N, C-alpha and C positions, 0 to 999 in steps of 0.2 A: 423915128427915134426908137420905137420898140423893136423893130425888125433889124436895125443896124446893131442894136445891143445884143441880139440873140447869140452871136458867136461868143462874145465876152461872157455872157451869162452861162453858157454851156461849159466854157472852159474854166471859169473861176469857181473857187470853193464857195459854198453857201447855198441858201435856199432861194429859188426863184419864185416870185409871186406875180400875178396879174392884178393890177390896181387900176380902178376907174379914176377919172380926173378929180372926182370929189373925195378921193381917199378910200373909198370902199374897196375891200379886198374881194375880188371875184374868184380867185383860186390861189391857194397857197402851196400847192404841190404841183408844180409845172414841169412837164417834160418837153424838151425841144427836139424837133426832128430836123437836123441840119445836114444830113446826107441822104442819099437815095435809099440806102438799106433801112435807115430809121423811118423814112417816109413810107416805104413798102410795108414795114411791120405795123406802124401806126398803133391802133388799138386791137388788132387781131389777137385772138387767144384769150382776151379778157372776158369775164362774165358780166362785168359792170364797171362803171367809172365812178369812183368815189365823189361825193358832193364837192369836196374841196380841191379836186384834181382837175387838171387840164392838159391837153396835148396841143402844142403849137406846131403847126405844119408850115414850114417856111423854107424856101419860097413856094408859093402855090396860088393858083387862081381857082382851084376846084378840088373837091374831095369825093370819095365814094365810100359807101358803107357795105360793100360786098364782102361777105365772109364774117361780118360782125354779128354778135348775138344780142345786141341791145340798141335802143334808140339813143341819139345824142342831139345836143344843140350845137349848131355850127355858127360861129361868128366870124365873118370875113372882115379884115381890116386892111387899110392902105399902108403905105410906107411910113406914114407918121403915126400909125396906131389908131386912126379914126375908123369907127365902125361904118362899113359900107352896107352890109346886109346881115340880117339875123335869120337863120333857118332853124326854127324850133322843132324839137321832137322828130328828128329825121330817123326813120326806121331803117333796118337793114335792107340791103340791095337797092340803094338809091344813089343818085348823083346830085351834087349841088355845086354851084360855082358863082363867082362874081368877077367879071372880066377885069376890073381895075384893082383887084385885091393883090396884096403882097404876101398875105399869110391867112391861114384859117386857124381859129381857136376852137378846139373841140371840147365841149363841156358835157356834164351829165344832163340828161333830158330834163328840161324845166329850169335849169340853173340860170340861163340868161334872163328869164323873166323874174325869178326870185332875186337876182342881183340887180334888177332894175335897169338892165342894159337897153339902150335905144340907139337907133341909127344916128350917126353924127357925133356920138360921144367919143372921147379919146380914151384909149387904154395904154398902160405902160407896163413894161417888165421891170420889176424891182428885184435886185439881188441883195439878200440880207447876209451878213457875215455868218460863217459857220459857227 
């Protein structure tokens, strides 16, 4: 559901958030990478990722942090938005993957733990009206 909704969320007006199944907001400033240029750019050039922000890389089964200046949490989800793997505090110049993943959610380092995310939980993209 989350990853099928991605194109609509990117195209439509409003603010996109990532919400856990229990209603907790994981990130409320979400950027989606729906084409190869956006995926190549990713978080490059940033000095930090704000606590409330996330980058959703879709489709992908793996990410890298080469060229980045800060650590991130990476949450891999399947097509239904279920968390498959959480990679906390991934430093620059690393690779991470999950072979059954449909997308990767990149969060500020430590955010996955602070949000109480666990493998098996479901995440959804929610588009709020502008």
